[in-house]
C-alpha positions in Angstrom: 18.2 -10.6 -7.8 19.3 -10.8 -4.2 17.8 -8.5 -1.6 20.5 -9.2 1.0 22.1 -5.7 1.0 18.8 -3.8 1.1 19.5 -3.6 4.8 21.2 -1.5 7.4 24.7 -2.2 8.6 23.7 -2.6 12.2 21.6 -5.7 11.4 24.9 -7.5 10.5 26.9 -6.2 13.3 24.2 -7.3 15.7 24.5 -10.8 14.3 28.3 -10.8 14.7 27.9 -9.8 18.3 25.2 -12.3 18.9 27.3 -15.1 17.4 30.1 -14.2 19.8 27.8 -14.1 22.8 26.2 -17.4 21.9 22.7 -15.9 21.6 22.4 -15.7 17.8 20.4 -18.9 17.6 18.0 -18.2 20.4 14.4 -18.6 19.2 12.6 -15.2 19.0 9.5 -13.5 17.8 9.5 -10.1 16.1 6.4 -8.1 15.5 5.6 -5.2 13.1 3.1 -2.6 14.3 2.5 1.1 14.3 2.0 3.1 17.4 -0.3 5.5 15.7 -2.0 6.1 12.3 -0.4 8.6 9.9 -1.7 12.1 10.2 -4.5 11.2 12.6 -6.3 9.2 9.9 -9.1 6.9 11.0 -7.8 3.6 9.5 -4.8 2.3 7.5 -4.6 -0.2 4.6 -1.8 -2.8 4.8 0.1 -3.2 1.5 3.4 -4.7 0.4 2.9 -8.1 1.9 3.3 -10.0 -1.4 6.4 -8.0 -2.2 7.8 -8.6 1.2 7.5 -12.4 0.9 9.3 -12.3 -2.4 12.0 -10.2 -0.8 12.5 -12.7 2.1 12.8 -15.6 -0.3 15.4 -13.7 -2.3 17.4 -12.7 0.8 20.7 -14.5 0.0 24.3 -13.5 0.2 26.1 -14.5 -2.9 29.9 -14.3 -3.6 29.7 -10.7 -4.8 27.9 -9.5 -1.6 30.2 -11.5 0.7 33.3 -10.2 -1.0 32.1 -6.6 -0.7 31.3 -7.1 3.0 34.8 -8.5 3.5 36.5 -5.8 1.6 34.6 -3.1 3.7 35.3 -4.9 7.0 31.6 -4.8 7.9 31.7 -8.1 9.8 34.3 -10.8 10.8 35.0 -14.1 9.0 32.8 -16.1 11.2 29.8 -13.9 10.4 30.6 -14.0 6.7 30.6 -17.8 6.9 27.2 -17.7 8.6 25.8 -15.3 6.0 27.1 -17.4 3.2 24.6 -20.2 4.1 21.8 -17.9 5.1 18.2 -18.5 4.1 15.2 -17.7 6.2 13.7 -21.0 7.6 11.3 -19.6 10.0 7.6 -18.7 9.8 5.7 -15.4 9.2 2.1 -14.7 10.0 0.1 -11.5 10.0 -2.7 -9.6 8.4 -3.3 -10.5 4.8 -2.5 -7.8 2.2 -5.4 -5.3 1.8 -6.5 -5.7 5.4 -7.3 -2.6 7.5 -5.2 -1.9 10.6 -5.2 0.4 13.6 -2.7 1.5 16.3 -0.8 -1.5 17.8 -2.3 -3.9 15.3 0.2 -6.8 15.0 0.3 -6.7 11.2 3.3 -9.0 10.8 4.9 -11.6 13.2 8.2 -13.2 12.3 9.2 -16.5 14.1 12.8 -17.6 13.9 16.2 -17.5 15.5 17.4 -14.0 16.5 20.0 -13.9 13.7 17.8 -15.1 10.9 14.9 -12.8 11.9 16.7 -9.6 12.9 18.5 -9.4 9.5 15.2 -9.0 7.8 14.1 -5.9 9.8 15.2 -3.2 7.3 13.8 -4.8 4.1 10.5 -5.7 5.8 10.0 -2.2 7.1 11.1 -0.4 3.9 8.5 -2.4 2.0 5.6 -2.2 4.4 6.1 1.4 5.4 6.1 2.8 1.9 3.4 0.5 0.3 1.1 0.9 3.3 1.5 4.7 3.2 0.5 4.7 -0.4 -2.4 2.3 0.0 -3.8 4.3 3.0 -3.7 7.5 1.1 -5.2 5.8 -2.0 -8.1 4.4 0.0 -9.1 7.9 1.2 -9.1 9.0 -2.4 -11.2 6.1 -3.4 -13.8 7.0 -0.7 -13.7 10.7 -1.9 -14.3 9.6 -5.5 -17.6 8.0 -4.5 -17.5 5.1 -7.0 -15.8 7.0 -9.9 -12.6 5.4 -11.2 -9.2 6.7 -10.4 -5.9 6.1 -12.3 -2.5 6.3 -10.6 -0.1 8.4 -12.7 2.7 9.4 -10.3 5.7 7.5 -11.8 7.5 10.8 -12.6 7.2 11.9 -9.0 8.8 8.8 -7.4 12.0 6.7 -7.5 11.7 4.3 -10.5 11.3 1.2 -8.2 9.0 3.0 -5.8 6.8 4.0 -8.8 6.0 0.4 -9.5 5.3 -0.4 -5.8 3.1 2.7 -5.6 1.0 1.6 -8.6 0.6 -1.8 -7.1 -0.4 -0.4 -3.7 -2.9 2.1 -5.1 -4.5 -0.7 -7.1 -4.9 -2.8 -4.0 -6.6 0.1 -2.3 -9.1 0.5 -5.1 -7.6 2.5 -8.0 -8.6 1.1 -11.3 -5.5 1.5 -13.4 -1.9 2.9 -13.6 0.2 4.7 -16.2 3.2 2.5 -15.2 3.8 -0.3 -17.6 6.2 -2.3 -15.3 3.4 -2.5 -12.7 1.2 -3.9 -15.5 3.8 -6.5 -16.5 4.9 -7.6 -13.1 1.7 -7.3 -11.0 -1.2 -7.4 -13.5 -2.3 -3.8 -12.8 -4.4 -2.5 -15.7 -2.6 0.2 -17.6 -3.9 3.4 -19.3 -2.7 6.5 -21.0 -2.9 8.4 -24.3 -1.1 11.7 -24.9 0.5 14.6 -23.1 0.7 18.3 -24.0 3.9 17.7 -25.9 2.0 15.7 -28.4 -0.3 18.6 -29.2 2.6 21.0 -29.3 4.5 18.8 -31.7 1.8 19.3 -34.4 1.2 22.5 -36.4 -2.4 22.7 -35.1 -4.4 21.2 -32.3 -6.7 19.7 -34.9 -3.7 17.9 -36.5 -2.8 16.5 -33.2 -6.3 15.3 -32.4 -6.7 13.7 -35.9 -3.4 11.9 -35.5 -4.4 10.5 -32.1 -7.9 9.5 -33.3 -6.5 7.8 -36.4 -4.1 5.8 -34.2 -6.3 5.0 -31.2 -9.8 5.4 -32.5 -12.7 7.7 -31.6 -12.9 6.1 -28.1 -9.7 7.7 -27.1 -9.2 10.5 -24.5 -8.2 13.9 -25.9 -6.3 16.4 -23.8 -8.1 19.7 -24.3 -6.4 22.3 -22.2 -3.2 23.0 -24.1 -4.7 26.2 -25.6 -8.3 27.3 -25.3 -10.6 24.7 -23.8 -13.8 25.7 -25.6 -12.1 25.7 -28.9 -10.5 22.4 -28.2 -13.8 20.8 -27.2 -15.4 21.9 -30.5 -12.4 20.7 -32.5 -12.3 17.3 -30.6 -16.0 16.6 -31.3 -15.6 17.6 -34.9 -12.6 15.3 -35.4 -13.8 12.3 -33.4 -17.5 12.7 -33.7 -20.1 12.4 -30.9 -18.6 9.0 -30.1 -15.5 10.6 -28.6 -14.5 8.6 -25.6 -13.3 11.2 -23.2 -11.7 14.6 -22.7 -9.0 15.3 -20.1 -8.6 18.6 -18.1 -5.3 19.2 -16.4 -5.6 22.8 -15.3 -8.0 25.6 -14.4 -10.8 26.1 -11.9 -12.0 22.5 -12.1 -15.4 22.7 -10.4 -16.7 25.5 -12.7 -14.7 24.3 -15.8 -16.0 20.8 -15.6 -19.6 22.1 -15.7 -18.9 24.3 -18.6 -17.3 21.4 -20.5 -20.1 19.1 -19.8 -22.7 21.6 -21.0 -20.6 22.2 -24.2 -20.2 18.4 -24.9 -23.9 17.9 -24.5 -24.8 20.8 -26.8 -22.5 19.2 -29.5 -24.3 15.8 -29.1 -21.4 14.2 -27.3 -23.5 13.2 -24.4 -21.6 10.0 -23.7 -18.2 11.6 -23.8 -16.6 11.3 -20.4 -14.7 14.0 -18.5 -11.4 13.0 -16.8 -9.6 15.5 -14.5 -6.0 15.5 -13.3 -4.0 18.5 -12.0 -2.3 17.7 -8.7 -5.4 16.1 -7.1 -5.6 14.7 -3.6 -8.4 13.4 -1.5 -9.6 16.8 -0.5 -9.8 18.2 -4.1 -11.4 15.0 -5.2 -14.1 15.4 -2.5 -14.6 19.0 -3.6 -15.6 17.7 -7.1 -18.1 15.2 -5.7 -21.0 17.3 -7.0 -19.4 18.1 -10.4 -20.0 16.0 -13.5 -16.6 14.4 -13.4 -16.4 10.8 -14.7 -12.8 9.8 -13.7 -9.8 11.1 -11.9 -6.0 10.8 -12.4 -3.8 11.2 -9.4 0.0 11.5 -9.3 2.2 13.2 -6.7 -0.3 13.0 -3.8 -0.7 9.2 -4.0 2.9 8.2 -4.5 3.9 10.4 -1.6 1.2 9.1 0.8 -0.6 12.4 0.6 1.6 14.0 3.2 2.5 10.8 5.1 5.2 9.0 3.0 5.8 6.3 5.7 3.2 4.4 7.7 5.3 4.6 10.9 5.7 0.8 11.4 8.4 -0.5 13.7 9.9 -4.0 14.0 10.3 -5.1 17.6 11.4 -8.2 19.5 8.4 -9.2 21.6 9.3 -12.7 22.9 12.3 -15.1 23.2 12.5 -18.7 24.4 14.4 -19.3 27.6 17.1 -21.9 27.1 16.8 -23.2 30.7 13.0 -23.6 31.0 12.2 -23.7 27.3 9.4 -21.3 28.2 8.6 -18.3 26.0 9.4 -15.0 27.7 7.6 -11.8 26.7 10.0 -8.8 26.2 9.2 -5.2 25.5 10.6 -1.7 25.5 9.7 0.8 28.2 11.3 3.9 26.6 9.1 7.1 27.1 6.8 7.5 24.1 8.0 4.2 22.6 6.5 1.6 25.0 5.7 -1.7 23.3 3.7 -4.7 24.5 5.5 -8.0 24.9 4.2 -11.4 23.9 3.2 -13.2 20.7 -0.2 -11.9 19.4 -3.0 -12.7 17.1 -5.9 -10.4 16.2 -9.6 -10.5 15.3 -12.1 -8.0 14.0 -15.3 -7.9 16.0 -18.5 -7.2 14.1 -22.2 -6.9 14.6 -24.5 -7.2 11.6 -21.5 -6.9 9.4 -20.3 -3.6 10.9 -16.9 -3.5 12.7 -17.1 -2.7 16.4 -13.5 -3.2 17.5 -10.2 -4.9 17.0 -9.3 -7.5 19.6 -5.6 -8.4 20.1 -5.0 -11.7 22.0 -1.6 -12.0 23.7 0.1 -15.4 24.0 -3.0 -17.6 24.5 -6.5 -18.2 23.3 -9.3 -16.1 24.8 -13.0 -16.7 24.5 -15.8 -14.3 25.0 -16.3 -10.6 24.4 -13.6 -8.4 25.9 -14.1 -5.7 28.4 -15.5 -2.6 26.7 -18.2 -4.5 24.8 -21.4 -5.8 26.3 -21.9 -9.6 26.0 -23.9 -10.1 22.8 -24.5 -13.3 20.9 -24.7 -11.2 17.7 -21.0 -10.2 17.9 -18.9 -12.2 15.5 -15.1 -12.4 15.3 -13.3 -12.4 12.0 -9.7 -13.8 12.3 -7.2 -11.3 11.0 -3.9 -13.3 11.6 -3.2 -15.7 8.7 -0.1 -17.8 7.8 2.1 -16.1 5.2 5.2 -18.1 5.2 6.0 -21.5 6.7 9.5 -23.0 7.2 10.8 -20.3 4.8 8.3 -21.0 2.1 5.7 -18.3 1.1 2.1 -19.3 0.8 1.5 -18.9 -3.0 -2.0 -17.4 -2.4 -0.4 -14.1 -1.5 2.1 -13.9 -4.4 2.2 -12.4 -7.9 -0.6 -10.8 -9.9 -3.1 -13.3 -8.3 -2.1 -12.2 -4.9 -2.5 -8.5 -5.8 -6.0 -9.2 -7.1 -6.9 -11.1 -4.0 -5.6 -8.2 -1.8 -7.7 -5.7 -3.9 -10.8 -7.7 -3.4 -10.1 -8.2 0.3 -9.5 -4.5 0.8 -12.8 -3.6 -0.8 -14.6 -6.0 1.4 -12.9 -4.8 4.6 -13.7 -1.2 3.9 -17.4 -2.1 3.7 -17.3 -3.3 7.3 -16.3 0.1 8.6 -18.8 2.4 10.3 -19.7 5.4 8.1 -17.8 7.8 10.4 -14.5 6.0 9.4 -14.7 7.4 5.9 -14.5 11.1 7.0 -11.5 12.8 5.5 -11.0 15.1 8.5 -8.4 14.2 11.2 -9.8 12.2 14.0 -9.5 9.2 16.3 -9.1 5.7 14.9 -12.3 4.4 13.6 -12.2 1.3 15.8 -11.0 0.8 19.4 -8.2 -1.7 19.8 -8.8 -4.1 22.8 -5.9 -6.2 24.1 -6.7 -9.3 26.1 
């Protein structure tokens, strides 16, 4: 399936104008970065890179797309001819998926001609802005859960395509499973799910519903126990499934006190190994509030698929350098608009660490730079971890970042990157970015 029309009209009209001015084929560098973190969070988690690379490779204008553009008069015939043979032949580098980022981090850099790079702006930003927003919110929930598993179950609260992307992003950030089957098929995300309240209401009695589920899925299943009276349901669930009942799920009520009551009742009935899963419109704050309660697992829906109040990461896609035709030298370019100032020049980035703990992010502009930047005392113990990696070369994506294997690699990398953060970075309260960003 082509991704060519997942774009804004002005991308194509800019190409038409650039073709007429003779500047369409000027070599350029575009950069994706965010001026700030969403909702004054302390760090962000980059997600969507693997999906982005697939989208760039699928960015082709077929006959149907070209005919529609012609019928609508979007661009002239010369531009249609150029689009007919379009494929991205440039290179992309940036932070690998699952990496942490901060304000002005150059998370993605696109090298190519103006025309072939500018046309990718909308699809790149639409993927990175949403997936990163979900992953950043999900990472906060993972921290709040303090090692207990979380399942993503927000498909009914998102666009059908966004639901799959959200499940993928949440898994990269540390969620253990999703309710979405397409995310399992396409991206290898583990899937989970048993029954909703409608299944209980279908049957003449709650006991009939529990017996039907246990007969089908075994005693290790999770029974939903708050359709009617929770205490009665717990007693019935253990009688039907026995003390080997896998788990019970609570989807309503005053969870901190209810969970303790349910735990005590299960233990009194001999179901000491039966786990308690809670759902009910959870977010990072309500999960943190349950830290001292005997909860074994969480299910999160609306909050994670909407970025927990920040549905977009705030990334922008800006031209930062172009090659001068006369001198062949690279010329840094940047906006100077009030509140939207950007820094020109091609960049790479490093994470500076001491004893495995992150100290700062260093952004190097245009050339190599040795030594510890201003703001850090010279210290032989400071190590630099390279953040900028090749993602696509000559229009071909690096297979390491693609498919289910790429998702698994991103998940593992995210977990490792979070362990580098200082403890203060994991606070849920609003605050300054966890690491200073030093540009040299």
